[in-house]
C-alpha positions as CSV (number, residue, x, y, z in Angstrom):
1,X,82.6,96.5,83.7
2,X,85.4,94.5,85.7
3,X,83.3,91.3,85.2
4,X,83.5,91.8,81.3
5,X,87.2,92.4,81.6
6,X,87.4,89.3,83.8
7,X,85.6,87.2,81.5
8,X,87.8,88.3,78.5
9,X,91.0,87.7,80.3
10,X,89.7,84.2,81.4
11,X,89.0,83.7,77.7
12,X,92.7,84.6,76.7
13,X,93.9,82.3,79.3
14,X,91.8,79.4,77.9
15,X,93.5,80.0,74.4
16,X,97.1,79.7,76.1
17,X,96.3,76.7,77.9
18,X,97.3,74.4,75.3
19,X,100.5,76.4,74.2
20,X,101.8,76.5,77.7
21,X,100.8,73.0,78.7
22,X,98.4,73.6,81.5
23,X,95.1,72.1,79.8
24,X,94.6,69.8,82.7
25,X,94.4,72.9,85.2
26,X,91.8,74.6,82.7
27,X,88.7,73.4,84.4
28,X,89.6,74.5,88.0
29,X,90.8,77.9,86.5
30,X,87.4,78.3,84.7
31,X,85.6,77.5,87.8
32,X,87.5,79.9,90.0
33,X,87.5,82.5,87.5
34,X,83.7,82.5,87.1
35,X,83.2,82.6,90.9
36,X,85.4,85.6,90.9
37,X,83.5,86.9,88.3
38,X,80.3,86.3,90.0
39,X,81.6,87.9,93.2
40,X,82.7,90.9,91.1
41,X,79.0,91.4,89.5
42,X,77.6,91.0,93.0
43,X,79.8,93.5,94.3
44,X,78.2,96.3,92.1
45,X,75.0,95.8,93.7
46,X,76.1,98.3,96.6
47,X,77.2,100.9,94.3
48,X,75.3,104.2,94.2
49,X,73.3,104.4,90.7
50,X,74.7,107.2,88.4
51,X,77.7,107.8,86.5
52,X,80.3,105.5,88.8
53,X,79.0,102.6,87.1
54,X,79.0,104.0,83.3
55,X,81.9,102.8,81.1
56,X,82.9,103.5,77.7
57,X,81.7,107.1,77.5
58,X,78.1,105.9,79.0
59,X,77.7,102.8,76.6
60,X,77.2,100.4,79.2
61,X,76.1,100.8,82.6
62,X,76.4,98.1,85.3
63,X,73.9,98.5,88.0
64,X,70.5,97.4,89.3
65,X,69.0,94.6,87.3
66,X,72.0,94.3,85.1
67,X,73.9,92.9,87.9
68,X,70.9,90.5,88.8
69,X,70.7,89.3,85.2
70,X,74.7,89.1,85.1
71,X,74.7,86.8,88.0
72,X,72.1,84.5,86.6
73,X,74.0,84.2,83.3
74,X,77.4,83.7,85.1
75,X,75.8,81.1,87.6
76,X,74.1,79.2,84.7
77,X,77.5,79.2,82.9
78,X,79.0,77.9,86.1
79,X,76.7,75.0,86.2
80,X,77.0,74.6,82.6
81,X,80.9,74.0,83.0
82,X,80.3,71.4,85.5
83,X,77.8,69.5,83.1
84,X,80.1,69.7,80.0
85,X,83.6,69.3,81.5
86,X,84.0,65.6,80.6
87,X,82.6,66.3,77.3
88,X,84.8,69.3,76.8
89,X,88.1,67.1,78.2
90,X,87.4,63.8,76.1
91,X,85.6,64.9,72.9
92,X,86.8,68.4,71.9
93,X,89.5,70.7,71.6
94,X,88.8,71.8,75.1
95,X,91.1,74.9,75.1
96,X,89.5,76.2,72.1
97,X,86.0,75.4,72.9
98,X,86.4,76.5,76.5
99,X,87.6,80.1,75.3
100,X,84.6,80.4,72.7
101,X,82.2,79.9,75.4
102,X,83.9,82.4,77.6
103,X,83.9,84.9,74.7
104,X,80.2,84.4,74.2
105,X,79.6,85.0,77.7
106,X,81.2,88.4,77.3
107,X,78.7,89.1,74.8
108,X,76.0,87.9,76.9
109,X,77.1,90.3,79.7
110,X,77.0,93.2,77.3
111,X,73.6,92.8,76.6
112,X,72.7,93.0,80.2
113,X,74.2,96.4,80.5
114,X,74.1,98.4,77.2
115,X,73.1,102.0,77.1
116,X,73.8,102.4,73.2
117,X,72.4,100.5,70.3
118,X,75.7,100.0,69.0
119,X,76.4,98.2,72.1
120,X,73.6,96.1,71.5
121,X,74.6,95.2,68.0
122,X,78.2,94.2,69.3
123,X,76.7,92.2,72.2
124,X,74.8,90.2,70.1
125,X,77.6,89.6,67.5
126,X,80.3,88.5,70.3
127,X,77.7,86.3,71.6
128,X,76.7,84.7,68.2
129,X,79.9,84.3,66.4
130,X,81.4,81.7,69.0
131,X,78.0,79.7,68.8
132,X,78.1,79.4,65.0
133,X,81.4,77.6,65.4
134,X,80.2,75.6,68.5
135,X,77.2,74.3,66.6
136,X,79.4,72.9,64.1
137,X,82.2,71.6,66.2
138,X,81.4,67.7,65.5
139,X,83.1,68.1,62.1
140,X,82.2,64.4,61.1
141,X,78.7,64.8,61.9
142,X,76.5,66.2,59.0
143,X,73.9,66.9,61.6
144,X,76.3,69.3,63.1
145,X,77.6,70.7,60.2
146,X,73.9,71.6,59.0
147,X,73.2,73.1,62.3
148,X,76.1,75.4,62.0
149,X,75.6,76.4,58.4
150,X,71.8,77.1,59.1
151,X,72.3,78.8,62.4
152,X,75.3,81.1,60.7
153,X,73.2,81.8,57.4
154,X,69.9,82.8,59.3
155,X,71.9,84.5,62.1
156,X,73.7,86.7,59.5
157,X,70.2,87.5,58.1
158,X,68.9,88.5,61.7
159,X,71.9,90.5,62.5
160,X,71.5,92.3,59.2
161,X,67.6,93.2,59.9
162,X,68.9,94.4,63.5
163,X,71.7,96.8,62.2
164,X,69.4,98.0,59.4
165,X,66.6,98.8,62.2
166,X,69.4,100.3,64.3
167,X,70.5,102.6,61.4
168,X,66.9,103.7,60.5
169,X,66.2,104.7,64.2
170,X,69.4,106.6,64.1
171,X,68.4,108.2,60.9
172,X,65.4,109.3,62.5
173,X,66.6,110.3,66.1
174,X,70.3,111.3,65.3
175,X,71.6,109.3,68.4
176,X,72.3,105.6,69.3
177,X,72.1,106.5,72.9
178,X,69.3,104.7,74.8
179,X,68.2,107.8,76.7
180,X,68.6,110.3,74.0
181,X,66.5,108.1,71.7
182,X,63.6,107.8,74.3
183,X,63.7,111.6,75.0
184,X,63.4,112.3,71.2
185,X,60.4,110.0,70.9
186,X,58.8,111.7,73.9
187,X,59.4,115.0,72.5
188,X,58.3,114.2,69.1
189,X,55.9,111.6,69.3
190,X,53.4,112.9,66.9
191,X,56.0,113.9,64.6
192,X,58.1,110.7,64.1
193,X,58.9,109.7,60.3
194,X,57.4,106.3,59.0
195,X,61.0,104.6,58.5
196,X,61.4,105.2,62.4
197,X,58.7,102.6,62.9
198,X,60.1,100.5,60.2
199,X,63.5,100.6,62.2
200,X,61.6,99.5,65.5
201,X,60.1,96.6,63.4
202,X,63.6,95.3,61.9
203,X,64.9,95.8,65.4
204,X,62.1,93.5,66.8
205,X,62.8,90.9,64.0
206,X,66.5,90.8,65.0
207,X,65.7,90.3,68.9
208,X,63.1,87.8,67.9
209,X,65.1,85.8,66.1
210,X,67.9,85.3,69.0
211,X,65.3,84.4,71.4
212,X,63.6,81.9,68.9
213,X,60.2,83.2,68.8
214,X,57.8,82.4,66.0
215,X,57.6,83.4,63.1
216,X,61.3,83.6,63.4
217,X,61.9,80.2,65.0
218,X,62.7,78.0,62.2
219,X,66.5,77.7,62.8
220,X,66.1,76.6,66.5
221,X,64.8,72.8,66.0
222,X,67.5,71.9,63.1
223,X,70.2,73.9,65.4
224,X,69.4,72.2,68.7
225,X,69.3,68.8,67.2
226,X,72.2,68.9,65.3
227,X,74.7,70.7,67.5
228,X,76.1,68.7,70.2
229,X,74.0,68.4,73.4
230,X,76.2,70.4,75.8
231,X,76.2,73.5,73.5
232,X,72.4,72.9,72.8
233,X,71.9,73.3,76.7
234,X,74.0,76.6,76.5
235,X,72.0,78.2,73.6
236,X,68.9,77.0,75.5
237,X,69.9,78.6,78.8
238,X,72.5,81.5,78.6
239,X,71.4,82.7,75.2
240,X,67.9,82.9,75.8
241,X,68.5,84.7,79.2
242,X,70.7,87.2,77.4
243,X,68.3,87.7,74.7
244,X,65.2,88.5,76.8
245,X,67.3,90.8,79.1
246,X,68.1,93.0,76.0
247,X,64.6,93.0,74.7
248,X,63.8,94.1,78.1
249,X,66.0,97.0,78.0
250,X,64.7,97.9,74.6
251,X,61.1,97.7,75.2
252,X,60.2,98.1,78.7
253,X,62.3,101.3,79.1
254,X,62.7,104.9,78.0
255,X,64.0,103.4,74.6
256,X,60.6,102.6,73.1
257,X,58.6,102.4,76.0
258,X,56.8,105.4,75.1
259,X,55.7,104.2,71.7
260,X,53.9,101.0,73.1
261,X,50.8,101.5,71.4
262,X,52.7,100.5,68.3
263,X,55.1,97.6,69.3
264,X,52.8,95.9,71.9
265,X,50.0,94.5,69.2
266,X,52.7,93.4,66.8
267,X,54.6,91.7,69.8
268,X,51.5,90.2,71.0
269,X,50.7,88.6,67.7
270,X,54.0,86.9,67.7
271,X,53.6,85.7,71.4
272,X,50.3,84.3,70.3
273,X,51.8,82.3,67.4
274,X,54.9,81.4,69.2
275,X,52.6,79.5,71.9
276,X,50.5,77.7,69.4
277,X,53.5,76.7,67.1
278,X,56.0,75.8,69.9
279,X,53.8,73.4,71.8
280,X,51.6,71.6,69.1
281,X,55.1,71.0,67.1
282,X,56.8,69.8,70.4
283,X,53.6,67.5,71.0
284,X,54.3,65.4,67.7
285,X,58.1,64.9,68.2
286,X,59.9,61.7,69.0
287,X,63.2,62.9,69.6
288,X,63.4,64.5,73.0
289,X,66.3,67.0,71.9
290,X,64.0,68.3,69.1
291,X,61.1,68.2,71.7
292,X,63.2,70.4,73.9
293,X,63.9,72.7,71.1
294,X,60.3,73.4,70.3
295,X,59.4,73.8,74.0
296,X,61.9,76.3,74.4
297,X,60.1,78.2,71.6
298,X,57.0,78.1,73.8
299,X,58.9,79.3,76.9
300,X,60.1,82.2,74.7
301,X,56.6,83.2,74.3
302,X,56.0,83.2,78.0
303,X,59.0,85.6,78.3
304,X,57.8,87.8,75.8
305,X,54.3,88.0,77.3
306,X,55.7,89.5,80.1
307,X,57.2,92.3,77.8
308,X,53.9,92.6,76.4
309,X,52.4,93.2,79.9
310,X,54.6,96.2,80.1
311,X,54.2,96.6,84.1
312,X,56.7,97.6,86.6
313,X,56.5,93.7,87.8
314,X,57.6,92.7,84.4
315,X,61.3,92.8,85.0
316,X,61.0,90.8,88.0
317,X,58.7,88.0,86.3
318,X,61.1,87.7,83.7
319,X,64.1,87.2,85.9
320,X,62.5,84.8,87.8
321,X,61.2,83.0,84.8
322,X,64.8,82.8,83.3
323,X,66.0,81.3,86.6
324,X,63.6,78.6,86.8
325,X,63.6,77.9,83.3
326,X,67.6,77.7,83.1
327,X,67.7,75.5,86.1
328,X,65.3,72.9,84.7
329,X,66.7,73.0,81.3
330,X,70.4,72.4,82.9
331,X,68.6,69.2,84.5
332,X,67.0,68.1,81.5
333,X,70.2,68.3,79.3
334,X,72.3,66.7,81.9
335,X,70.1,63.5,82.1
336,X,69.8,63.9,78.2
337,X,73.5,63.8,78.0
338,X,73.9,60.7,80.1
339,X,71.3,59.0,78.2
340,X,72.9,59.6,74.6
341,X,76.2,59.0,75.9
342,X,75.2,55.4,76.4
343,X,72.2,54.8,74.1
344,X,73.5,57.0,71.2
345,X,70.0,58.4,70.6
346,X,67.4,60.7,72.2
347,X,64.2,58.9,71.1
348,X,61.4,58.9,73.9
349,X,61.9,55.2,73.8
350,X,65.4,55.5,75.3
351,X,63.8,56.6,78.4
352,X,61.6,53.3,78.8
353,X,62.2,51.8,82.2
354,X,64.9,54.5,83.3
355,X,63.0,54.8,86.7
356,X,64.5,51.1,87.6
357,X,67.7,51.6,85.7
358,X,68.6,54.7,87.1
359,X,66.3,56.3,89.9
360,X,68.4,59.4,90.4
361,X,68.2,60.4,86.6
362,X,64.4,59.4,86.4
363,X,63.8,61.4,89.4
364,X,65.7,64.5,88.4
365,X,64.1,64.3,84.9
366,X,60.6,64.3,86.5
367,X,61.3,67.2,88.5
368,X,63.0,69.1,85.4
369,X,59.9,68.1,83.2
370,X,57.3,69.3,85.9
371,X,58.9,72.7,86.4
372,X,59.0,73.3,82.6
373,X,55.4,72.3,82.6
374,X,54.5,74.6,85.1
375,X,53.3,72.0,87.9
376,X,53.6,72.9,91.7
377,X,55.6,72.6,93.7
378,X,58.4,73.5,91.4
379,X,59.9,76.9,90.4
380,X,58.0,76.5,87.1
381,X,54.6,77.2,88.6
382,X,55.4,80.4,89.9
383,X,57.5,81.5,86.8
384,X,54.4,81.0,84.7
385,X,51.7,82.4,87.3
386,X,53.6,85.5,87.7
387,X,53.6,86.0,83.8
388,X,50.2,85.2,83.5
389,X,49.2,87.4,86.4
390,X,51.1,90.4,84.8
391,X,49.2,89.9,81.4
392,X,45.8,89.5,83.0
393,X,46.3,92.7,85.0
394,X,47.0,94.4,81.8
395,X,44.0,93.3,79.8
396,X,45.9,90.7,77.6
397,X,43.1,88.2,78.3
398,X,43.3,86.4,74.9
399,X,47.2,85.9,75.2
400,X,46.9,84.7,78.7
401,X,44.2,82.1,77.7
402,X,46.3,80.9,74.7
403,X,49.3,80.6,76.9
404,X,47.3,78.4,79.4
405,X,45.7,76.3,76.9
406,X,49.0,75.7,75.0
407,X,50.7,74.9,78.4
408,X,48.2,72.0,78.9
409,X,49.6,70.6,75.4
410,X,53.0,71.1,77.1
411,X,51.8,68.9,79.9
412,X,51.0,66.1,77.5
413,X,54.3,65.9,75.7
414,X,56.5,66.3,79.0
415,X,54.4,63.6,80.8
416,X,55.2,61.5,77.5
417,X,58.6,61.0,78.8
418,X,57.6,60.6,82.5
419,X,55.2,57.8,81.4
420,X,58.2,56.1,79.6
421,X,60.3,56.2,82.7
422,X,57.9,54.8,85.0
423,X,55.2,53.1,83.0
424,X,57.0,51.2,80.5
425,X,59.3,48.4,80.2
426,X,62.8,48.9,79.2
427,X,63.6,48.3,75.5
428,X,67.3,47.7,75.9
429,X,69.5,46.7,78.8
430,X,71.7,49.9,78.8
431,X,73.0,50.8,82.3
432,X,73.6,54.5,83.0
433,X,76.5,55.2,85.5
434,X,76.3,59.2,86.6
435,X,79.6,60.6,87.6
436,X,80.4,62.7,90.6
437,X,80.2,66.1,88.9
438,X,76.9,65.1,87.5
439,X,75.4,63.6,90.7
440,X,76.2,67.0,92.6
441,X,74.7,69.1,89.5
442,X,71.7,67.1,89.6
443,X,71.3,67.4,93.3
444,X,71.8,70.9,93.6
445,X,69.6,72.0,90.7
446,X,66.7,69.7,91.8
447,X,66.8,71.0,95.3
448,X,66.8,74.7,93.9
449,X,64.0,73.9,91.8
450,X,61.7,72.7,94.7
451,X,63.1,75.6,97.0
452,X,62.3,78.3,94.6
453,X,58.8,76.5,94.0
454,X,58.1,76.7,97.8
455,X,59.8,80.1,98.4
456,X,59.8,82.2,95.4
457,X,60.4,85.5,97.3
458,X,64.1,84.3,97.6
459,X,64.3,85.5,94.1
460,X,61.7,88.4,93.9
461,X,63.0,89.8,97.1
462,X,66.4,90.3,95.7
463,X,64.8,91.6,92.6
464,X,63.0,94.3,94.2
465,X,65.1,97.0,92.5
466,X,65.1,95.1,89.2
467,X,63.2,97.8,87.4
468,X,66.8,99.4,87.4
469,X,67.3,97.4,84.3
470,X,65.2,100.1,82.5
471,X,65.8,104.0,82.8
472,X,62.2,104.7,83.1
473,X,59.4,102.4,82.7
474,X,56.5,103.4,80.5
475,X,53.4,104.7,82.3
């Protein structure tokens, strides 16, 4: 709870930076504020479970895996601010856009600890509304304007589906509280009205949109490509992490865990379609940014596959996957940001000969792509391994097979960039100079990817209590 308050206060401070003329000090203030927020979130790890951590009359409960997920989100945001510092300072209204990002983080943190369906909706909206603005922040760019319009319009529809679904569940159960909903379902499993199941489906639709899973993914490629690259990186990492944690709290918990036989087949079909559409469509792209958008759709499929597996290990596998994916994505988008800044384009041809032009960018991009493809010894390998193991252990063989085969397609389009960097001659004479912040960021993230690929237990052992993300896992 204190972490949410600190972020809110930090966002207000950012709004006043221009008025009180401390704009130049805003970046260090934000970094220190995020470090303080991370420390505050970690401090909850040692609190006893129970009412001590419940706030707003029990509408949020900050403990267990909420702490882990919040730290992942805040650490990713801290790395993102380092990546985007120069862009925010030179090319945008720094104070306004920094404040919007911080307020979006407030919504992301709410999604990690809500215990009430109304807080789920508020968290989604607090996270989404700033992103509608940020997607269209490059006002003279038609692509950015289109991204903002499409994201806002489709996002409004998704929010309407989510709210209508929550209303139907409330109409059937008579409560918004997670535990109360779960208890009612357990007591009336054979006598639930039909519109209750309609509500569950509508909630699922709203949440699948937020994580850009098929068939609710159509917004992602255009929005990711049209939005400024730094904000695309934020959506691809922080937003996806927050969305999957919110889904996890709904479907791997006492809320809808008791009716898994209803929603698991539906979600399983979405996972299979997500794998196929995400990877096959990514394979035909020539724009790296658009390819990363379709790639993120396929990664959403892996995250949801762990939900479909519905085992006690699922929360830990999901959290490990979010760490591996977020680190690799930040690396890839940092390299892409440096390429676009000089080459003014994100075509695969812009990566031709990068291994000779700038070995640092090429090596880091190679590590990022190998991790995204799930190649050892990177963190991405164990991320996919744990999810696929959970799926196979629960009998979802076809989904696991589709996931493996689609990952092979992923290897193809990721290696297209690696081949361009190391085996093709440069098609231009652009020279890429990486500033000190980006060099430090790329070094840290590259090392983290290799270390987690060699020692995955560093995350898994921290997450031994990660089942606390749910009140009770389904049997």
